[in-house]
N, C-alpha and C positions, 0 to 999 in steps of 0.2 A: 736626306740632306736638302733636296730641292723643296720639299714640303715645309721644312723648317724655315727656309728663307722666305717663302711665300707667307707663312704664318707670321713671321716677324715683320714683314712689310705691311700686312693687314693690321697688325697690332699698332704699328707706328701711325698709320693713317687714322685709326680709331682714337688714339691718344690725341692727335692733332685735332680731330673732329670734336672731342670732348672740350678741349680748351677754347676752340672757336665758339662753341655753344655757350661756354661760361662768359666769354668776352661779349657776345651778343646779349646775354642776360644782364650784364653790367651796363651795357649801352642802353638797354630798355629801361632800367631803373634811372639812369641819367636822363633819358628822354622824358620820362614821367615827371621828374623833378623840374626839368626845364619847361615842360608844358604848364606846370603849376605856376611858374614864374613868368609866363607869357611868351615863351619862345617855342612855337609849335613846329619849327622846321625840323627838329631832330625826330620828333614823333612821326611826322609826315614821312621822313626818310625811312624810318623803321617800318612803317606800314607798307611802303613801296617794296622793300626787300623781304617782307614777311613770307609771301607765297613762293617766290622763285628761289629763295636762298635759305631762309631760316627753317622752314618746315621740312625740307629734305634733310637738312643737317640733324634736326631733332629726331626725325624718323629713322635715319641711319643709326643714330646713337641708341635709340630704344630697341630697334630690331637686333642690333649687334649684342646688346646686353642680354636680351631674352635668349638669343642663340647661344651665347656663351654659357648662360645658366643651364640651359637644356643639355648642352654638350658636356658640361661638368657633371651634371646629374647622371647622364648616361655612362660616362666614363667611370664614375664611382660605383654605379650599379653593376657594370661589367666586371670591375675588379672584385666586388664583394661576392659575386657568384662563383669566382674561380676557386 
């Protein structure tokens, strides 16, 4: 029961992380469009938050996806051997 609660909590965090990454992707597209129109403040802000905020979010998303895939593969492999 305790493991299920922890897993649910981690799943919620990862879903929130996914949507935050999507929001930053939309903000990046907006920043590029604004840069083409002569407003560089948005792209400058995006560059400032790239290393401290966005890269860790993307890394967490990719690592959790790979971990989930490996975990599912191992679970299916374990069930097929039974």
